[in-house]
C-alpha positions in Angstrom: 17.3 -79.0 163.5 19.2 -82.1 165.6 15.4 -83.7 165.6 15.0 -83.9 161.4 18.7 -85.3 161.1 17.5 -88.5 162.0 15.0 -88.4 159.1 17.5 -88.2 156.2 14.7 -89.7 153.7 11.7 -88.0 155.0 13.6 -84.5 154.3 14.5 -86.0 150.6 11.2 -86.7 150.0 9.3 -83.0 151.0 12.3 -81.7 148.7 11.6 -83.2 146.1 8.0 -83.2 146.8 8.5 -79.6 146.9 10.2 -79.4 143.8 7.8 -80.9 141.2 4.9 -78.9 142.7 6.7 -76.0 142.5 7.4 -77.1 138.7 3.7 -77.6 137.9 2.4 -74.4 140.6 5.2 -72.7 138.1 4.0 -73.9 134.7 0.0 -73.2 135.7 1.1 -69.5 137.2 3.0 -68.6 133.7 0.0 -69.8 131.8 -2.3 -67.7 134.2 -0.1 -65.0 133.3 -0.4 -65.3 129.9 -4.4 -65.9 129.9 -4.5 -62.6 132.7 -2.4 -60.5 129.7 -4.7 -61.5 127.0 -8.0 -60.8 129.0 -6.4 -57.0 130.1 -5.5 -56.2 126.6 -9.1 -57.1 126.1 -10.3 -55.2 128.7 -8.8 -52.1 127.3 -9.1 -52.6 123.8 -13.3 -53.6 123.2 -14.6 -50.4 125.4 -12.8 -48.6 122.5 -14.6 -51.0 119.9 -17.6 -51.6 120.6 -18.1 -47.4 121.0 -16.6 -47.1 117.8 -19.8 -50.0 116.4 -22.2 -47.8 118.5 -21.2 -44.4 116.8 -21.5 -45.9 113.2 -24.7 -47.3 114.0 -26.0 -44.4 115.4 -24.7 -42.2 112.4 -26.1 -45.4 109.9 -29.6 -45.0 112.3 -30.0 -41.2 111.3 -29.3 -41.3 107.9 -31.6 -44.3 107.3 -33.8 -41.9 109.2 -33.5 -38.9 106.8 -33.7 -41.5 103.8 -37.0 -42.7 104.8 -38.4 -38.6 105.8 -37.4 -37.7 102.4 -39.0 -40.6 100.6 -42.2 -39.9 102.5 -41.7 -36.6 101.5 -41.6 -37.6 97.8 -44.4 -40.3 97.7 -46.5 -37.4 99.3 -45.7 -34.8 96.8 -46.4 -37.2 93.7 -49.7 -38.2 95.7 -51.8 -41.4 96.4 -54.1 -40.8 93.6 -51.7 -41.3 91.0 -50.3 -45.1 92.3 -52.5 -47.6 90.8 -54.7 -49.5 93.4 -53.0 -52.6 94.2 -54.0 -55.8 93.0 -55.2 -58.5 95.3 -52.4 -60.5 96.7 -49.8 -57.8 96.3 -47.8 -56.3 99.6 -47.9 -52.9 99.5 -43.5 -53.1 99.2 -44.3 -54.1 95.5 -43.8 -57.9 96.4 -46.1 -61.0 95.7 -46.8 -62.9 98.9 
């Protein structure tokens, strides 16, 4: 320790440098903490959101399949012969091309 007493200016420079870099590093750490907290919240919330959306999509898909089956049964009951033949240029869904 006695050796460094001669270099008081170097010691002051090192202390000042560490104080400035400590403030910068501390600010960066605070920003990283806030970012990490935000990402952690997303990490915990997003699976519930995604699985809820998947559940709603699955139920809508099942509902649409049931509607399609019922429509197919109704069309089958009415029979294809009662429908007028399609005109040229008319699409099967009823829209004109």
